[in-house]
LUMDOKE-957177 format. One record per atom (N, C-alpha, C): residue in three letters; atom name; x, y, z. Coordinates in nm, 3 decimals. Each point is the difference from the previous one (the first is absolute). Layout:
N
@residuo:ala, atomo:CA, x:X, y:Y, z:Z .
...
//
This chain:
107
@residuo:met, atomo:N, x:3.315, y:2.220, z:4.847 .
@residuo:met, atomo:CA, x:0.056, y:-0.130, z:-0.017 .
@residuo:met, atomo:C, x:0.109, y:-0.026, z:0.105 .
@residuo:ser, atomo:N, x:-0.005, y:-0.119, z:0.053 .
@residuo:ser, atomo:CA, x:0.090, y:-0.025, z:0.117 .
@residuo:ser, atomo:C, x:0.123, y:-0.072, z:-0.057 .
@residuo:ile, atomo:N, x:0.102, y:0.024, z:0.071 .
@residuo:ile, atomo:CA, x:0.134, y:-0.066, z:-0.039 .
@residuo:ile, atomo:C, x:-0.012, y:-0.143, z:0.059 .
@residuo:pro, atomo:N, x:0.041, y:-0.104, z:-0.076 .
@residuo:pro, atomo:CA, x:0.004, y:-0.129, z:0.054 .
@residuo:pro, atomo:C, x:0.112, y:-0.021, z:0.104 .
@residuo:thr, atomo:N, x:-0.032, y:-0.078, z:0.093 .
@residuo:thr, atomo:CA, x:0.103, y:-0.030, z:0.104 .
@residuo:thr, atomo:C, x:0.097, y:-0.107, z:-0.050 .
@residuo:leu, atomo:N, x:0.119, y:0.020, z:0.053 .
@residuo:leu, atomo:CA, x:0.106, y:-0.095, z:-0.041 .
@residuo:leu, atomo:C, x:-0.007, y:-0.123, z:0.093 .
@residuo:gln, atomo:N, x:0.021, y:-0.119, z:-0.058 .
@residuo:gln, atomo:CA, x:0.001, y:-0.118, z:0.077 .
@residuo:gln, atomo:C, x:0.132, y:-0.079, z:-0.015 .
@residuo:lys, atomo:N, x:0.050, y:-0.055, z:0.104 .
@residuo:lys, atomo:CA, x:0.125, y:-0.075, z:-0.005 .
@residuo:lys, atomo:C, x:-0.037, y:-0.149, z:0.001 .
@residuo:tyr, atomo:N, x:0.072, y:-0.076, z:-0.079 .
@residuo:tyr, atomo:CA, x:-0.021, y:-0.143, z:0.003 .
@residuo:tyr, atomo:C, x:0.137, y:-0.074, z:0.025 .
@residuo:gly, atomo:N, x:0.001, y:-0.085, z:0.093 .
@residuo:gly, atomo:CA, x:0.122, y:-0.070, z:0.033 .
@residuo:gly, atomo:C, x:0.013, y:-0.117, z:-0.099 .
@residuo:ala, atomo:N, x:0.122, y:-0.043, z:-0.033 .
@residuo:ala, atomo:CA, x:0.016, y:-0.117, z:-0.092 .
@residuo:ala, atomo:C, x:0.124, y:-0.081, z:0.052 .
@residuo:ile, atomo:N, x:-0.011, y:-0.121, z:-0.019 .
@residuo:ile, atomo:CA, x:0.104, y:-0.095, z:0.033 .
@residuo:ile, atomo:C, x:0.031, y:-0.069, z:-0.133 .
@residuo:met, atomo:N, x:0.129, y:-0.004, z:-0.026 .
@residuo:met, atomo:CA, x:0.035, y:-0.070, z:-0.130 .
@residuo:met, atomo:C, x:0.098, y:-0.108, z:0.040 .
@residuo:his, atomo:N, x:-0.040, y:-0.127, z:-0.029 .
@residuo:his, atomo:CA, x:0.082, y:-0.119, z:0.032 .
@residuo:his, atomo:C, x:0.090, y:-0.027, z:-0.118 .
@residuo:ile, atomo:N, x:0.133, y:-0.008, z:0.028 .
@residuo:ile, atomo:CA, x:0.099, y:-0.035, z:-0.092 .
@residuo:ile, atomo:C, x:0.083, y:-0.108, z:0.051 .
@residuo:ser, atomo:N, x:0.057, y:-0.076, z:-0.096 .
@residuo:ser, atomo:CA, x:0.085, y:-0.115, z:0.039 .
@residuo:ser, atomo:C, x:0.129, y:0.041, z:0.060 .
@residuo:asp, atomo:N, x:0.066, y:-0.081, z:0.065 .
@residuo:asp, atomo:CA, x:0.140, y:0.026, z:0.046 .
@residuo:asp, atomo:C, x:0.091, y:0.022, z:-0.115 .
@residuo:glu, atomo:N, x:-0.021, y:-0.069, z:-0.101 .
@residuo:glu, atomo:CA, x:0.089, y:0.032, z:-0.120 .
@residuo:glu, atomo:C, x:-0.013, y:0.142, z:-0.051 .
@residuo:gln, atomo:N, x:-0.135, y:0.045, z:-0.015 .
@residuo:gln, atomo:CA, x:-0.010, y:0.144, z:-0.037 .
@residuo:gln, atomo:C, x:0.055, y:0.094, z:0.091 .
@residuo:leu, atomo:N, x:-0.019, y:-0.023, z:0.135 .
@residuo:leu, atomo:CA, x:0.053, y:0.089, z:0.099 .
@residuo:leu, atomo:C, x:0.148, y:0.006, z:-0.009 .
@residuo:phe, atomo:N, x:0.066, y:-0.121, z:-0.011 .
@residuo:phe, atomo:CA, x:0.148, y:0.012, z:0.006 .
@residuo:phe, atomo:C, x:0.062, y:0.053, z:-0.133 .
@residuo:val, atomo:N, x:-0.072, y:-0.010, z:-0.107 .
@residuo:val, atomo:CA, x:0.048, y:0.060, z:-0.128 .
@residuo:val, atomo:C, x:-0.015, y:0.156, z:0.030 .
@residuo:gln, atomo:N, x:-0.102, y:0.054, z:0.052 .
@residuo:gln, atomo:CA, x:-0.012, y:0.140, z:0.024 .
@residuo:gln, atomo:C, x:0.107, y:0.044, z:0.105 .
@residuo:met, atomo:N, x:0.020, y:-0.076, z:0.105 .
@residuo:met, atomo:CA, x:0.101, y:0.035, z:0.102 .
@residuo:met, atomo:C, x:0.137, y:0.009, z:-0.071 .
@residuo:gly, atomo:N, x:0.026, y:-0.088, z:-0.097 .
@residuo:gly, atomo:CA, x:0.128, y:-0.007, z:-0.067 .
@residuo:gly, atomo:C, x:0.039, y:0.126, z:-0.066 .
@residuo:tyr, atomo:N, x:-0.099, y:0.082, z:-0.041 .
@residuo:tyr, atomo:CA, x:0.029, y:0.129, z:-0.070 .
@residuo:tyr, atomo:C, x:0.068, y:0.099, z:0.100 .
@residuo:ala, atomo:N, x:-0.038, y:-0.007, z:0.128 .
@residuo:ala, atomo:CA, x:0.054, y:0.098, z:0.102 .
@residuo:ala, atomo:C, x:0.119, y:-0.070, z:0.069 .
@residuo:asp, atomo:N, x:0.001, y:-0.124, z:0.026 .
@residuo:asp, atomo:CA, x:0.107, y:-0.080, z:0.067 .
@residuo:asp, atomo:C, x:0.039, y:-0.109, z:-0.080 .
@residuo:lys, atomo:N, x:0.120, y:0.006, z:-0.053 .
@residuo:lys, atomo:CA, x:0.059, y:-0.092, z:-0.095 .
@residuo:lys, atomo:C, x:0.013, y:-0.145, z:0.069 .
@residuo:arg, atomo:N, x:-0.001, y:-0.014, z:0.129 .
@residuo:arg, atomo:CA, x:0.012, y:-0.126, z:0.066 .
@residuo:arg, atomo:C, x:-0.118, y:-0.090, z:-0.031 .
@residuo:tyr, atomo:N, x:-0.116, y:0.056, z:-0.044 .
@residuo:tyr, atomo:CA, x:-0.124, y:-0.072, z:-0.027 .
@residuo:tyr, atomo:C, x:-0.005, y:-0.054, z:-0.142 .
@residuo:glu, atomo:N, x:0.098, y:0.047, z:-0.084 .
@residuo:glu, atomo:CA, x:0.001, y:-0.039, z:-0.143 .
@residuo:glu, atomo:C, x:0.043, y:-0.149, z:-0.014 .
@residuo:arg, atomo:N, x:-0.056, y:-0.073, z:-0.091 .
@residuo:arg, atomo:CA, x:0.030, y:-0.140, z:-0.014 .
@residuo:arg, atomo:C, x:0.138, y:-0.001, z:-0.064 .
@residuo:lys, atomo:N, x:0.094, y:-0.085, z:0.056 .
@residuo:lys, atomo:CA, x:0.139, y:-0.012, z:-0.051 .
@residuo:lys, atomo:C, x:0.002, y:-0.070, z:-0.137 .
@residuo:ala, atomo:N, x:0.061, y:0.072, z:-0.086 .
@residuo:ala, atomo:CA, x:0.016, y:-0.055, z:-0.142 .
@residuo:ala, atomo:C, x:0.121, y:0.057, z:-0.068 .
@residuo:asn, atomo:N, x:0.047, y:-0.071, z:-0.103 .
@residuo:asn, atomo:CA, x:0.101, y:0.048, z:-0.094 .
@residuo:asn, atomo:C, x:-0.072, y:0.063, z:-0.120 .
@residuo:lys, atomo:N, x:0.042, y:0.117, z:-0.032 .
@residuo:lys, atomo:CA, x:-0.063, y:0.066, z:-0.111 .
@residuo:lys, atomo:C, x:0.088, y:-0.012, z:-0.115 .
@residuo:ile, atomo:N, x:-0.043, y:-0.065, z:-0.118 .
@residuo:ile, atomo:CA, x:0.076, y:-0.025, z:-0.111 .
@residuo:ile, atomo:C, x:-0.045, y:0.076, z:-0.113 .
@residuo:ile, atomo:N, x:0.082, y:0.097, z:-0.057 .
@residuo:ile, atomo:CA, x:-0.046, y:0.078, z:-0.114 .
@residuo:ile, atomo:C, x:0.072, y:-0.049, z:-0.123 .
@residuo:thr, atomo:N, x:-0.082, y:-0.036, z:-0.104 .
@residuo:thr, atomo:CA, x:0.058, y:-0.050, z:-0.120 .
@residuo:thr, atomo:C, x:-0.026, y:0.104, z:-0.101 .
@residuo:leu, atomo:N, x:0.112, y:0.053, z:-0.060 .
@residuo:leu, atomo:CA, x:-0.012, y:0.104, z:-0.100 .
@residuo:leu, atomo:C, x:-0.044, y:-0.065, z:-0.142 .
@residuo:pro, atomo:N, x:-0.059, y:0.083, z:-0.085 .
@residuo:pro, atomo:CA, x:-0.040, y:-0.059, z:-0.126 .
@residuo:pro, atomo:C, x:0.122, y:-0.035, z:-0.081 .
@residuo:thr, atomo:N, x:-0.013, y:-0.110, z:-0.073 .
@residuo:thr, atomo:CA, x:0.112, y:-0.061, z:-0.081 .
@residuo:thr, atomo:C, x:0.005, y:0.077, z:-0.135 .
@residuo:ser, atomo:N, x:0.110, y:-0.024, z:-0.070 .
@residuo:ser, atomo:CA, x:0.017, y:0.057, z:-0.131 .
@residuo:ser, atomo:C, x:-0.116, y:-0.055, z:-0.097 .
@residuo:glu, atomo:N, x:-0.037, y:-0.120, z:0.029 .
@residuo:glu, atomo:CA, x:-0.114, y:-0.064, z:-0.079 .
@residuo:glu, atomo:C, x:-0.123, y:0.082, z:0.020 .
@residuo:asp, atomo:N, x:-0.029, y:0.034, z:0.135 .
@residuo:asp, atomo:CA, x:-0.127, y:0.082, z:0.035 .
@residuo:asp, atomo:C, x:0.002, y:0.127, z:-0.078 .
@residuo:trp, atomo:N, x:0.121, y:0.057, z:0.000 .
@residuo:trp, atomo:CA, x:0.013, y:0.139, z:-0.068 .
@residuo:trp, atomo:C, x:-0.016, y:-0.023, z:-0.146 .
@residuo:gly, atomo:N, x:0.056, y:-0.106, z:-0.065 .
@residuo:gly, atomo:CA, x:-0.012, y:-0.026, z:-0.134 .
@residuo:gly, atomo:C, x:-0.148, y:-0.017, z:-0.035 .
@residuo:leu, atomo:N, x:-0.073, y:-0.068, z:0.073 .
@residuo:leu, atomo:CA, x:-0.149, y:-0.022, z:-0.017 .
@residuo:leu, atomo:C, x:-0.078, y:0.131, z:0.008 .
@residuo:tyr, atomo:N, x:0.042, y:0.091, z:0.088 .
@residuo:tyr, atomo:CA, x:-0.060, y:0.131, z:0.020 .
@residuo:tyr, atomo:C, x:0.021, y:0.086, z:-0.116 .
@residuo:his, atomo:N, x:0.127, y:0.002, z:-0.057 .
@residuo:his, atomo:CA, x:0.017, y:0.079, z:-0.120 .
@residuo:his, atomo:C, x:-0.062, y:-0.052, z:-0.128 .
@residuo:gln, atomo:N, x:-0.014, y:-0.130, z:0.001 .
@residuo:gln, atomo:CA, x:-0.087, y:-0.061, z:-0.116 .
@residuo:gln, atomo:C, x:-0.141, y:0.043, z:0.011 .
@residuo:ala, atomo:N, x:-0.053, y:0.004, z:0.118 .
@residuo:ala, atomo:CA, x:-0.140, y:0.044, z:0.019 .
@residuo:ala, atomo:C, x:-0.016, y:0.150, z:-0.028 .
@residuo:val, atomo:N, x:0.094, y:0.081, z:0.039 .
@residuo:val, atomo:CA, x:-0.010, y:0.135, z:-0.045 .
@residuo:val, atomo:C, x:0.003, y:0.022, z:-0.150 .
@residuo:arg, atomo:N, x:0.087, y:-0.075, z:-0.066 .
@residuo:arg, atomo:CA, x:-0.001, y:0.014, z:-0.149 .
@residuo:arg, atomo:C, x:-0.137, y:-0.057, z:-0.052 .
@residuo:gly, atomo:N, x:-0.057, y:-0.100, z:0.055 .
@residuo:gly, atomo:CA, x:-0.116, y:-0.055, z:-0.048 .
@residuo:gly, atomo:C, x:-0.119, y:0.106, z:0.025 .
@residuo:met, atomo:N, x:0.009, y:0.068, z:0.111 .
@residuo:met, atomo:CA, x:-0.109, y:0.093, z:0.030 .
@residuo:met, atomo:C, x:0.016, y:0.127, z:-0.100 .
@residuo:leu, atomo:N, x:0.123, y:0.035, z:-0.032 .
@residuo:leu, atomo:CA, x:0.012, y:0.111, z:-0.087 .
@residuo:leu, atomo:C, x:-0.056, y:-0.039, z:-0.141 .
@residuo:ala, atomo:N, x:0.030, y:-0.130, z:-0.038 .
@residuo:ala, atomo:CA, x:-0.050, y:-0.040, z:-0.128 .
@residuo:ala, atomo:C, x:-0.157, y:-0.011, z:-0.002 .
@residuo:met, atomo:N, x:-0.054, y:-0.039, z:0.108 .
@residuo:met, atomo:CA, x:-0.146, y:-0.004, z:0.017 .
@residuo:met, atomo:C, x:-0.070, y:0.143, z:0.000 .
@residuo:lys, atomo:N, x:0.067, y:0.094, z:0.061 .
@residuo:lys, atomo:CA, x:-0.044, y:0.138, z:0.000 .
@residuo:lys, atomo:C, x:0.004, y:0.061, z:-0.148 .
@residuo:ala, atomo:N, x:0.095, y:-0.044, z:-0.068 .
@residuo:ala, atomo:CA, x:0.020, y:0.054, z:-0.144 .
@residuo:ala, atomo:C, x:-0.116, y:-0.053, z:-0.095 .
@residuo:tyr, atomo:N, x:-0.065, y:-0.109, z:0.038 .
@residuo:tyr, atomo:CA, x:-0.106, y:-0.055, z:-0.084 .
@residuo:tyr, atomo:C, x:-0.132, y:0.059, z:0.039 .
@residuo:glu, atomo:N, x:-0.070, y:0.059, z:-0.095 .
@residuo:glu, atomo:CA, x:-0.127, y:0.066, z:0.027 .
@residuo:glu, atomo:C, x:-0.106, y:-0.092, z:0.053 .
@residuo:gly, atomo:N, x:0.010, y:-0.129, z:-0.045 .
@residuo:gly, atomo:CA, x:-0.113, y:-0.093, z:0.040 .
@residuo:gly, atomo:C, x:0.007, y:-0.056, z:0.141 .
@residuo:thr, atomo:N, x:0.108, y:0.035, z:0.078 .
@residuo:thr, atomo:CA, x:0.019, y:-0.050, z:0.132 .
@residuo:thr, atomo:C, x:-0.108, y:0.055, z:0.094 .
@residuo:glu, atomo:N, x:-0.075, y:-0.086, z:0.069 .
@residuo:glu, atomo:CA, x:-0.094, y:0.040, z:0.097 .
@residuo:glu, atomo:C, x:0.060, y:-0.017, z:0.136 .
@residuo:trp, atomo:N, x:-0.019, y:0.099, z:0.088 .
@residuo:trp, atomo:CA, x:0.053, y:-0.011, z:0.132 .
@residuo:trp, atomo:C, x:-0.114, y:-0.031, z:0.098 .
@residuo:gly, atomo:N, x:0.037, y:-0.027, z:0.127 .
@residuo:gly, atomo:CA, x:-0.095, y:-0.051, z:0.097 .
@residuo:gly, atomo:C, x:-0.122, y:0.074, z:0.028 .
@residuo:gly, atomo:N, x:-0.001, y:0.138, z:-0.020 .
@residuo:gly, atomo:CA, x:-0.116, y:0.072, z:0.025 .
@residuo:gly, atomo:C, x:0.029, y:0.143, z:0.050 .
@residuo:pro, atomo:N, x:-0.091, y:0.090, z:0.024 .
@residuo:pro, atomo:CA, x:0.026, y:0.122, z:0.036 .
@residuo:pro, atomo:C, x:0.054, y:0.021, z:0.140 .
@residuo:asp, atomo:N, x:-0.022, y:-0.105, z:0.087 .
@residuo:asp, atomo:CA, x:0.042, y:0.013, z:0.141 .
@residuo:asp, atomo:C, x:0.152, y:-0.037, z:0.016 .
@residuo:tyr, atomo:N, x:0.048, y:-0.080, z:-0.086 .
@residuo:tyr, atomo:CA, x:0.142, y:-0.042, z:0.018 .
@residuo:tyr, atomo:C, x:0.070, y:-0.020, z:-0.123 .
@residuo:gly, atomo:N, x:0.124, y:0.002, z:0.002 .
@residuo:gly, atomo:CA, x:0.073, y:-0.029, z:-0.127 .
@residuo:gly, atomo:C, x:0.081, y:-0.128, z:0.020 .
@residuo:thr, atomo:N, x:0.081, y:-0.028, z:-0.098 .
@residuo:thr, atomo:CA, x:0.089, y:-0.114, z:0.005 .
@residuo:thr, atomo:C, x:0.142, y:0.047, z:0.043 .
@residuo:glu, atomo:N, x:0.057, y:-0.062, z:0.095 .
@residuo:glu, atomo:CA, x:0.129, y:0.044, z:0.047 .
@residuo:glu, atomo:C, x:0.096, y:-0.111, z:-0.010 .
@residuo:val, atomo:N, x:0.130, y:0.038, z:-0.011 .
@residuo:val, atomo:CA, x:0.105, y:-0.100, z:0.012 .
@residuo:val, atomo:C, x:0.088, y:0.045, z:0.121 .
@residuo:his, atomo:N, x:-0.011, y:-0.080, z:0.102 .
@residuo:his, atomo:CA, x:0.069, y:0.034, z:0.129 .
@residuo:his, atomo:C, x:0.146, y:-0.047, z:-0.005 .
@residuo:lys, atomo:N, x:0.083, y:0.087, z:0.059 .
@residuo:lys, atomo:CA, x:0.150, y:-0.045, z:0.000 .
@residuo:lys, atomo:C, x:0.006, y:-0.112, z:0.108 .
@residuo:pro, atomo:N, x:0.102, y:-0.091, z:-0.021 .
@residuo:pro, atomo:CA, x:0.017, y:-0.103, z:0.094 .
@residuo:pro, atomo:C, x:0.047, y:0.062, z:0.136 .
@residuo:glu, atomo:N, x:-0.050, y:-0.055, z:0.109 .
@residuo:glu, atomo:CA, x:0.030, y:0.048, z:0.132 .
@residuo:glu, atomo:C, x:0.073, y:-0.112, z:0.084 .
@residuo:pro, atomo:N, x:0.076, y:0.037, z:0.104 .
@residuo:pro, atomo:CA, x:0.061, y:-0.101, z:0.079 .
@residuo:pro, atomo:C, x:-0.115, y:-0.087, z:0.068 .
@residuo:gln, atomo:N, x:0.031, y:-0.116, z:0.025 .
@residuo:gln, atomo:CA, x:-0.102, y:-0.100, z:0.068 .
@residuo:gln, atomo:C, x:0.054, y:-0.023, z:0.136 .
@residuo:thr, atomo:N, x:-0.088, y:0.019, z:0.090 .
@residuo:thr, atomo:CA, x:0.039, y:-0.020, z:0.154 .
@residuo:thr, atomo:C, x:-0.059, y:-0.129, z:0.047 .
@residuo:thr, atomo:N, x:0.084, y:-0.082, z:0.063 .
@residuo:thr, atomo:CA, x:-0.039, y:-0.125, z:0.059 .
@residuo:thr, atomo:C, x:0.037, y:-0.006, z:0.143 .
@residuo:tyr, atomo:N, x:-0.087, y:-0.055, z:0.086 .
@residuo:tyr, atomo:CA, x:0.025, y:-0.005, z:0.142 .
@residuo:tyr, atomo:C, x:0.024, y:-0.141, z:0.037 .
@residuo:glu, atomo:N, x:0.110, y:-0.032, z:0.070 .
@residuo:glu, atomo:CA, x:0.028, y:-0.135, z:0.043 .
@residuo:glu, atomo:C, x:-0.014, y:0.008, z:0.163 .
@residuo:tyr, atomo:N, x:-0.116, y:-0.044, z:0.046 .
@residuo:tyr, atomo:CA, x:-0.028, y:0.004, z:0.146 .
@residuo:tyr, atomo:C, x:0.091, y:-0.090, z:0.076 .
@residuo:leu, atomo:N, x:0.043, y:0.060, z:0.111 .
@residuo:leu, atomo:CA, x:0.100, y:-0.079, z:0.088 .
@residuo:leu, atomo:C, x:-0.076, y:-0.059, z:0.116 .
@residuo:glu, atomo:N, x:-0.132, y:0.024, z:0.019 .
@residuo:glu, atomo:CA, x:-0.074, y:-0.058, z:0.105 .
@residuo:glu, atomo:C, x:-0.143, y:-0.032, z:-0.052 .
@residuo:thr, atomo:N, x:-0.049, y:-0.108, z:0.050 .
@residuo:thr, atomo:CA, x:-0.152, y:-0.028, z:-0.049 .
@residuo:thr, atomo:C, x:-0.097, y:0.106, z:0.055 .
@residuo:asn, atomo:N, x:-0.116, y:0.006, z:-0.047 .
@residuo:asn, atomo:CA, x:-0.098, y:0.090, z:0.044 .
@residuo:asn, atomo:C, x:-0.031, y:-0.020, z:0.146 .
@residuo:asp, atomo:N, x:-0.004, y:-0.126, z:0.046 .
@residuo:asp, atomo:CA, x:-0.029, y:-0.032, z:0.143 .
@residuo:asp, atomo:C, x:0.122, y:0.049, z:0.084 .
@residuo:glu, atomo:N, x:0.122, y:-0.016, z:-0.041 .
@residuo:glu, atomo:CA, x:0.112, y:0.047, z:0.070 .
@residuo:glu, atomo:C, x:0.005, y:0.147, z:0.015 .
@residuo:trp, atomo:N, x:-0.030, y:0.073, z:-0.109 .
@residuo:trp, atomo:CA, x:-0.015, y:0.142, z:0.008 .
@residuo:trp, atomo:C, x:-0.107, y:0.045, z:0.092 .
@residuo:leu, atomo:N, x:-0.119, y:-0.055, z:-0.006 .
@residuo:leu, atomo:CA, x:-0.111, y:0.045, z:0.090 .
@residuo:leu, atomo:C, x:0.045, y:-0.029, z:0.153 .
@residuo:ala, atomo:N, x:0.059, y:-0.116, z:0.021 .
@residuo:ala, atomo:CA, x:0.045, y:-0.029, z:0.139 .
@residuo:ala, atomo:C, x:0.110, y:0.104, z:0.046 .
@residuo:arg, atomo:N, x:0.088, y:0.038, z:-0.087 .
@residuo:arg, atomo:CA, x:0.107, y:0.090, z:0.032 .
@residuo:arg, atomo:C, x:-0.070, y:0.140, z:0.034 .
@residuo:cys, atomo:N, x:-0.092, y:0.038, z:-0.088 .
@residuo:cys, atomo:CA, x:-0.068, y:0.128, z:0.024 .
@residuo:cys, atomo:C, x:-0.091, y:0.004, z:0.122 .
@residuo:arg, atomo:N, x:-0.054, y:-0.107, z:0.029 .
@residuo:arg, atomo:CA, x:-0.087, y:-0.016, z:0.124 .
@residuo:arg, atomo:C, x:0.092, y:0.020, z:0.127 .
@residuo:ala, atomo:N, x:0.117, y:-0.063, z:-0.007 .
@residuo:ala, atomo:CA, x:0.093, y:0.009, z:0.112 .
@residuo:ala, atomo:C, x:0.041, y:0.140, z:0.015 .
@residuo:leu, atomo:N, x:0.034, y:0.066, z:-0.111 .
@residuo:leu, atomo:CA, x:0.053, y:0.144, z:0.004 .
@residuo:leu, atomo:C, x:-0.119, y:0.086, z:0.063 .
@residuo:arg, atomo:N, x:-0.114, y:-0.024, z:-0.045 .
@residuo:arg, atomo:CA, x:-0.114, y:0.082, z:0.056 .
@residuo:arg, atomo:C, x:-0.018, y:-0.025, z:0.150 .
@residuo:gln, atomo:N, x:0.021, y:-0.125, z:0.041 .
@residuo:gln, atomo:CA, x:-0.008, y:-0.021, z:0.153 .
@residuo:gln, atomo:C, x:0.109, y:0.074, z:0.069 .
@residuo:glu, atomo:N, x:0.117, y:-0.001, z:-0.060 .
@residuo:glu, atomo:CA, x:0.116, y:0.070, z:0.075 .
@residuo:glu, atomo:C, x:-0.026, y:0.151, z:0.006 .
@residuo:thr, atomo:N, x:-0.065, y:0.067, z:-0.095 .
@residuo:thr, atomo:CA, x:-0.024, y:0.141, z:-0.003 .
@residuo:thr, atomo:C, x:-0.119, y:0.041, z:0.085 .
@residuo:ser, atomo:N, x:-0.081, y:-0.095, z:0.030 .
@residuo:ser, atomo:CA, x:-0.127, y:0.029, z:0.079 .
@residuo:ser, atomo:C, x:0.018, y:0.011, z:0.142 .
//
């Protein structure tokens, strides 16, 4: 029995400038889109609703007739998490133009 020969195939993948600059932004922060990052912590009302849900879940678990979603997943009550909002300081077109100019400078 003969061993098959290996073959190489070249490939070209076309991506948009937006995809390219997002990837470049991981290595070089100058390519990131300028934005204000606003983190909003859960309110006391959010925590109150969470604790209510936990108590309700415990009451449902105590009842023998409760049916859960199925064998693959259970019902969960997730803790409230901070919400992140981004306020962009430049339009998408301005960001792309800035990144294209940066790329020209480094070439």
